[in-house]
C-alpha positions in Angstrom: 82.2 106.0 70.5 82.8 109.8 70.3 80.5 111.9 68.1 83.4 111.8 65.6 83.1 108.1 65.4 86.2 107.2 67.3 86.5 104.3 69.7 87.0 105.6 73.2 88.9 104.2 76.2 88.2 105.1 79.8 90.7 107.5 81.2 91.3 107.6 85.0 91.1 110.9 86.6 93.4 111.9 89.5 92.5 110.1 92.6 90.7 107.3 90.7 93.7 105.0 90.1 94.5 102.1 92.4 97.4 104.0 93.8 95.3 107.0 94.5 92.3 105.4 96.2 93.9 106.2 99.5 94.0 109.9 98.8 90.7 110.6 100.5 91.0 108.2 103.3 91.5 109.5 106.8 93.3 108.1 109.8 91.8 109.0 113.2 94.7 111.1 114.3 94.6 113.2 111.1 90.9 114.0 111.4 91.2 115.0 115.1 94.4 117.0 114.5 93.1 119.0 111.6 89.8 119.8 113.4 91.5 120.9 116.6 93.9 123.2 114.8 91.0 125.0 113.2 92.3 125.3 109.6 90.2 122.4 108.2 93.4 120.7 107.1 94.6 123.6 105.0 98.2 122.6 105.9 97.7 119.5 103.8 97.0 121.5 100.6 100.4 123.3 100.7 102.9 120.5 101.4 106.1 122.5 100.9 108.5 119.8 101.9 106.7 117.1 99.9 106.6 119.3 96.8 110.3 120.0 97.1 111.1 116.3 97.3 108.9 115.6 94.3 110.7 118.3 92.4 114.1 116.9 93.2 112.9 113.4 92.3 111.8 114.6 88.9 115.0 116.7 88.4 117.2 113.6 88.6 115.0 111.7 86.1 114.8 114.0 83.1 114.2 111.3 80.6 111.1 110.1 82.3 109.8 113.7 82.7 110.5 114.3 79.0 108.6 111.1 78.1 105.6 112.3 80.0 105.9 115.8 78.4 105.9 114.2 75.0 102.9 112.1 75.8 101.0 115.1 77.2 101.8 117.1 74.0 100.7 114.2 71.8 97.5 113.8 73.7 96.7 117.5 73.5 97.1 117.3 69.7 94.6 114.5 69.6 92.3 116.4 71.8 92.5 119.4 69.5 91.8 117.2 66.4 88.9 115.5 68.1 90.5 112.1 67.9 91.3 111.7 71.6 90.0 108.6 73.3 90.1 110.1 76.7 87.0 110.0 78.8 86.1 110.0 82.5 85.7 106.8 84.5 82.2 105.4 84.8 81.7 106.5 88.4 82.5 110.2 87.7 79.1 111.9 87.8 80.6 115.4 87.1 80.6 114.7 83.3 77.3 112.8 83.1 75.5 115.5 81.0 75.3 114.4 77.3 76.8 117.8 76.2 80.2 116.6 77.4 80.1 114.1 74.5 78.0 115.9 71.9 79.4 119.4 72.1 82.8 119.6 70.4 84.2 122.4 72.6 83.0 120.9 75.9 84.4 117.5 75.0 87.8 119.0 74.3 87.8 121.0 77.5 86.9 117.8 79.5 89.6 115.7 77.7 92.2 118.4 78.2 91.4 118.6 81.9 91.5 114.8 82.4 94.8 114.6 80.5 96.5 117.2 82.7 95.2 115.5 85.9 96.4 112.1 84.8 99.9 113.5 83.9 100.3 115.2 87.2 99.4 111.9 88.9 101.9 110.0 86.9 104.7 112.5 87.5 104.3 112.1 91.3 104.7 108.3 90.8 107.8 108.9 88.7 109.4 111.0 91.4 109.9 107.9 93.6 109.9 109.8 96.8 109.3 108.3 100.3 105.8 107.1 101.1 104.9 110.0 103.4 105.9 112.7 100.8 104.2 110.8 98.0 100.9 110.7 99.9 101.1 114.4 100.9 101.9 115.5 97.4 99.2 113.3 95.9 96.5 114.5 98.3 97.3 118.2 97.4 97.3 117.5 93.7 94.0 115.6 93.8 92.3 118.4 95.6 93.8 121.1 93.3 92.7 119.2 90.2 89.2 118.6 91.7 88.9 122.3 92.4 89.8 123.2 88.8 87.3 120.9 87.2 85.4 122.7 84.4 82.2 121.7 86.0 82.9 124.1 88.9 82.7 127.2 86.6 79.5 128.7 85.1 81.1 129.3 81.6 82.1 125.6 81.2 79.3 123.7 82.8 76.5 122.9 80.3 73.9 122.4 83.0 74.6 125.8 84.4 74.8 127.5 81.0 71.3 126.2 80.2 69.9 127.5 83.5 71.4 130.9 82.9 69.7 131.1 79.5 66.4 129.7 80.7 66.2 131.9 83.8 68.0 135.0 82.5 70.6 134.7 85.2 68.2 134.6 88.1 69.8 131.4 89.3 73.1 133.3 89.8 71.3 135.9 91.8 69.8 133.3 94.1 73.2 131.6 94.3 74.8 134.8 95.4 72.3 135.0 98.3 73.0 131.3 99.2 76.8 132.1 99.1 76.4 135.1 101.4 74.4 133.0 103.9 76.9 130.1 103.9 80.1 132.2 104.4 78.5 133.8 107.4 77.9 130.4 109.1 80.6 128.8 111.2 81.7 126.1 108.7 82.1 128.5 105.8 81.2 125.7 103.5 78.2 125.3 101.1 75.1 124.0 102.8 74.5 120.4 102.0 71.0 119.9 103.3 67.7 121.7 103.8 67.5 121.6 107.6 63.9 122.9 107.7 62.5 119.5 106.6 63.7 117.5 109.7 62.9 117.4 113.4 64.7 115.0 115.7 62.1 113.0 117.6 59.4 113.6 114.9 60.6 112.3 111.5 64.1 111.4 112.8 65.0 109.2 115.8 61.4 108.4 116.4 61.4 104.7 117.2 59.2 104.5 120.4 61.1 104.2 123.6 62.0 105.8 126.9 65.1 107.1 128.7 65.7 104.7 131.7 69.0 106.1 132.9 70.6 109.5 132.7 74.2 110.3 134.0 76.5 113.2 133.4 77.9 111.3 130.4 75.0 109.6 128.7 71.3 108.8 128.5 70.2 105.2 128.1 67.2 104.6 125.8 65.1 101.4 126.1 63.1 100.8 123.0 59.5 99.6 123.1 59.1 96.0 121.9 57.1 95.7 118.7 56.6 91.9 118.8 54.6 89.8 121.3 57.7 87.8 122.1 61.3 88.9 122.3 64.7 87.2 122.6 66.0 87.0 126.1 69.5 88.4 125.4 69.3 92.2 125.0 71.3 94.4 122.6 73.0 97.6 123.6 74.1 100.1 120.9 77.2 102.2 121.6 77.2 105.1 119.1 80.1 107.3 117.9 81.3 110.1 120.2 81.9 112.5 117.3 78.3 112.3 116.0 74.8 112.0 117.5 73.5 108.5 118.1 70.5 108.6 115.8 72.4 107.5 112.7 71.4 104.1 114.1 67.7 105.2 114.4 67.6 107.5 111.4 64.0 107.4 110.0 61.2 104.9 109.7 62.2 102.2 107.2 65.8 103.4 107.4 66.5 102.7 111.1 68.7 99.7 112.1 67.3 100.0 115.7 63.7 99.9 114.4 64.6 96.9 112.2 66.0 94.9 115.1 63.1 95.8 117.4 60.7 94.5 114.7 62.8 91.3 114.5 62.2 90.6 118.2 65.3 91.9 119.8 65.3 93.8 123.0 67.2 97.0 122.0 68.8 99.7 124.1 71.0 102.7 122.9 73.4 105.1 124.5 72.9 108.8 123.7 76.1 110.6 124.6 76.0 114.0 126.2 77.3 116.9 124.0 80.3 118.0 126.1 81.4 121.6 126.6 84.4 123.0 128.5 83.0 121.8 131.8 83.3 118.2 130.6 86.8 118.6 129.1 88.1 116.0 131.6 86.0 113.2 130.0 88.5 110.7 128.7 88.7 107.2 127.4 88.3 105.8 130.9 85.2 108.0 131.4 83.5 106.6 128.3 84.6 103.0 128.8 83.2 103.2 132.4 80.0 104.6 130.9 79.7 101.6 128.5 80.0 99.2 131.4 77.5 101.2 133.5 75.0 101.1 130.6 75.6 97.3 130.1 74.8 96.7 133.8 71.7 98.8 133.5 70.5 96.8 130.5 71.2 93.6 132.3 69.1 94.8 135.3 66.2 96.0 133.1 66.0 92.7 131.2 66.9 90.5 134.1 69.5 88.8 132.0 73.1 88.1 132.9 74.7 89.0 129.5 74.2 91.7 126.9 75.1 92.0 123.2 77.1 95.1 122.5 77.1 96.7 119.1 79.4 99.7 118.7 79.8 102.1 115.8 82.9 104.0 114.6 84.7 105.6 117.6 82.2 103.8 119.9 83.9 100.6 118.8 87.3 101.8 120.1 85.7 102.6 123.5 83.8 99.3 123.7 86.9 97.2 122.7 88.8 98.8 125.6 85.9 98.2 128.0 85.6 94.6 127.0 89.4 94.0 127.4 89.0 95.4 130.9 86.2 92.9 131.6 88.3 90.0 130.2 91.2 90.9 132.5 88.8 91.2 135.4 87.3 87.7 134.6 83.9 89.3 133.9 83.7 88.8 130.1 80.6 86.6 130.7 78.7 89.8 131.1 78.9 90.3 127.3 77.2 87.8 124.9 78.8 89.1 121.7 80.5 92.2 120.2 79.5 93.9 117.0 81.8 96.6 115.5 80.4 98.8 112.8 82.8 100.7 110.5 85.3 101.0 113.4 89.1 101.2 113.1 91.0 99.4 115.8 94.1 98.9 113.7 95.5 102.2 112.3 98.6 100.7 110.7 98.7 101.4 106.9 95.7 103.8 107.2 96.3 105.3 103.8 97.2 108.9 102.9 96.0 110.2 106.2 98.6 108.5 108.2 101.2 110.4 106.2 99.6 113.7 106.8 99.9 114.1 110.6 103.2 114.2 112.5 103.5 113.9 116.2 104.3 117.6 116.5 101.1 118.5 114.7 99.1 116.0 116.9 100.7 117.5 120.0 99.6 121.0 118.9 96.1 119.7 118.3 95.9 118.2 121.8 97.1 121.4 123.4 94.5 123.4 121.5 91.6 121.2 122.5 92.9 121.2 126.1 92.9 125.0 126.1 89.2 125.1 124.9 88.1 122.0 126.8 86.7 120.3 123.6 87.1 119.7 119.9 84.5 121.7 117.9 82.1 119.5 115.9 81.8 122.0 113.1 85.5 122.0 112.6 85.5 118.2 112.4 82.6 118.3 109.9 84.8 120.6 107.7 87.7 118.1 107.8 85.3 115.3 106.7 84.1 117.4 103.8 87.5 118.0 102.4 88.2 114.3 102.3 85.6 114.0 99.6 85.5 117.4 98.0 83.7 116.4 94.8 80.9 114.8 96.7 80.7 117.0 99.8 81.8 120.5 98.6 82.0 121.1 94.8 78.6 119.4 94.0 76.9 121.9 96.4 78.9 124.8 95.0 77.3 123.9 91.7 73.9 123.2 93.1 73.6 126.1 95.5 75.6 128.9 93.9 75.7 128.2 90.2 72.2 126.6 89.7 70.7 128.7 92.5 68.9 125.7 94.0 68.2 124.9 97.6 70.2 122.0 99.0 68.4 118.7 99.1 66.3 117.4 102.1 68.2 114.2 102.9 68.2 112.6 106.3 71.8 111.4 106.3 73.0 114.9 105.4 70.9 116.4 108.1 72.5 114.0 110.7 75.9 114.8 109.3 75.6 118.5 110.0 74.0 118.0 113.4 77.4 118.0 115.0 78.6 117.4 118.5 81.8 118.4 120.4 84.5 115.9 121.5 85.8 116.3 125.1 89.4 117.3 125.3 90.4 114.3 127.4 88.9 111.8 124.9 90.4 113.8 122.0 93.9 113.4 123.6 93.4 109.7 124.2 92.1 109.0 120.7 95.1 110.8 119.1 97.6 108.9 121.3 95.9 105.6 120.7 95.9 106.2 116.9 99.5 107.4 116.7 100.8 104.5 118.7 98.4 102.0 117.2 98.3 100.6 120.7 95.2 98.4 120.5 97.1 96.1 118.2 99.7 95.2 120.9 98.9 93.5 124.1 99.6 95.7 127.1 100.4 98.8 125.1 97.3 100.6 126.3 95.5 100.6 129.6 91.8 101.1 130.1 90.3 101.6 133.6 93.7 100.6 135.1 93.9 97.3 133.1 96.3 96.5 130.3 94.4 95.9 127.1 94.8 92.5 125.3 92.1 92.1 122.6 93.1 88.5 122.1 91.7 87.8 125.5 88.2 89.0 124.3 87.3 85.5 123.1 83.6 86.0 122.4 81.9 85.9 119.1 82.4 89.1 117.0 80.6 90.5 114.0 82.6 93.2 112.2 81.2 95.4 109.4 83.2 97.5 107.0 82.4 99.5 103.9 84.3 98.8 100.6 84.4 102.5 99.7 84.7 103.9 103.2 86.9 107.0 103.1 87.1 107.2 106.9 87.9 103.7 108.0 89.6 101.7 105.2 88.0 98.3 105.1 91.5 96.6 105.2 92.1 98.2 108.6 88.7 97.1 109.9 89.5 93.5 108.8 92.9 93.6 110.6 91.0 94.9 113.6 88.6 92.0 113.5 91.5 89.6 113.7 92.7 91.1 117.0 90.0 89.3 118.9 90.2 85.8 120.3 86.8 84.4 119.5 85.0 83.5 116.3 85.1 86.5 114.0 82.5 87.1 111.3 83.6 89.8 108.8 81.1 91.6 106.6 82.1 93.9 103.7 79.3 96.1 102.4 79.8 97.5 98.9 79.2 101.1 100.1 80.8 103.9 102.1 81.1 104.8 105.8 77.5 105.9 106.5 75.7 104.1 103.7 77.1 100.9 105.1 75.1 101.6 108.3 72.0 102.9 106.7 71.4 99.9 104.5 67.8 98.7 104.8 66.6 95.7 102.9 63.8 95.9 100.4 62.8 95.2 96.9 64.4 98.5 95.6 67.7 97.8 97.4 70.8 97.7 95.2 73.0 96.8 98.1 75.3 93.8 98.2 77.9 92.5 100.7 80.5 89.8 101.2 80.6 87.8 104.3 82.9 85.1 105.8 84.9 84.4 108.9 88.0 86.5 109.2 90.3 83.5 108.9 92.6 84.7 106.1 95.8 86.5 107.3 95.6 89.2 104.5 92.5 91.3 103.7 92.9 90.7 99.9 93.0 87.0 100.4 89.7 87.2 102.3 88.2 89.4 99.6 89.1 86.8 96.9 87.7 83.9 98.9 84.4 85.5 100.2 81.2 85.1 98.2 79.1 88.2 97.2 75.5 88.3 98.4 72.8 90.6 96.9 70.8 92.6 99.4 71.4 94.2 102.8 73.7 92.8 105.5 71.0 93.7 108.0 69.2 90.3 107.2 72.5 88.5 107.9 73.0 90.3 111.1 69.4 89.5 112.3 70.1 85.8 111.8 73.5 86.0 113.5 72.0 87.7 116.5 69.1 85.3 116.8 71.5 82.3 116.9 73.1 83.9 120.0 70.1 85.5 121.8 68.7 82.5 123.6 65.0 81.6 123.9 62.0 83.8 123.2 59.8 85.1 126.0 56.8 87.4 126.4 57.7 91.1 125.8 57.7 93.4 128.8 54.6 95.6 129.0 56.5 98.5 130.5 59.9 100.0 129.8 62.7 100.2 132.4 62.6 98.5 135.8 62.0 99.4 139.4 65.6 100.6 139.7 65.7 102.2 136.2 62.5 103.9 135.8 61.3 105.3 132.4 61.9 109.0 133.0 61.3 110.6 129.5 60.3 109.7 126.0 62.9 108.7 123.5 65.0 110.2 122.0 65.6 112.0 125.3 67.2 115.4 125.9 70.9 114.9 125.3 70.4 114.5 121.5 68.9 118.0 121.3 71.8 119.8 123.0 73.7 122.1 120.7 
């Protein structure tokens, strides 16, 4: 009910509709192209060709445009009278303050804003343009409407107005200082985290272990067992190449690595080198070879012939190629199972982002990173931020500049800003792989001189996706799971890209997930047939691993082996490189 006693209906904002959910999703080639070109994807905010097509589409449908114009006018009249039923969707935290309901002026401002946004959304649909133009136009409109939200301005945000009165404007003075600091930093975006509260190796990435192998490409960390007996089949984590590895070992109680060590697994992790121009030649073959070298080292340290491989995000692409090489070389027995965590192997139908990058743009991006020798991590972080501007940009504009507060001290956000570079060679290979969607077709891609056929990788796979993942659409992850030839267990966490990984079990956990074998041909059919479980998928994964890890044996008293000596304490040195 409104304060005027009217029954209300939920009114979807731009980007909230089923047809708009794709607007913030990002295909791999788009992320890497935008970051390399150094404009943070600004090209996407001014889609001249798409706008012209939408305008032409509406011009030949004047009756539909007139109908929407009449509906807009009618709704505005109801807003002015205080009888409008418009309200934001339940998940929109921007309008959570009670003043948006209780104050007559703020309520009308909010309803007018939502009405305009929804009308713009509907007009794009009415234009009936081609898929690519529709996605480009919708992305631009979503971001424009988000930027113009009344919550982003001090005179129309009730929380900010109260702070101005209570503090006599001191919050705006502090906010100005924050703004001056942020615009002088490389990303030019509002700070999202208080970096002074974290120290890698102290309160982040501090599961005990040792570096047992260091190469020009990676360090291999062997984690100290925390149980008297361990399972004989070891587990190797292959992290993303566009972030530092410790998202898998974030903090005590929030570390997947710690959780598995405490469950009796022998755990190892790769920590990638942060490449600079001298490593610009590192390519997909370089990293696939590194995965195989690390796998062999883990087998040597544990004296076991096979190793579980668990790979996250872009690490999954590399690992899939490496395993296809082993399968072609009749060496797949060296791997006991494969786990893929929020990893996109199938880039078909990858949402809006696939519509936002052309081959000419991708070619320019590859040329730019080749010139520098790497893709800058700060640029990539900026692209990620603009995919979810309300969560990753505008909320911090309000917090830092309008409220004058320091950004929060949150471990995930610290990890997110602790960026790394991407070697030019790998950048080139990732873009080509994504544009051609070559992992989905046998023989379309070669890794280490071997044609890739993922159907030949007929080992057990465990594939995790996030229902609200804006980087890897879960439907793409599901189709990727079905590329493999063995038994395929698919898990869908009801969370996003990173929260799907940092998902510890516990009495306060509100997590849930769906799990079933990936036997249905279509993702939506799988979703309908799969039961929902309360809690964290970590417990399901522990049980799945245990069933495939052989017998238990006494834990080793020392880390490493005679050929792979413990050389330094975890988390090693590569993770600290800037």
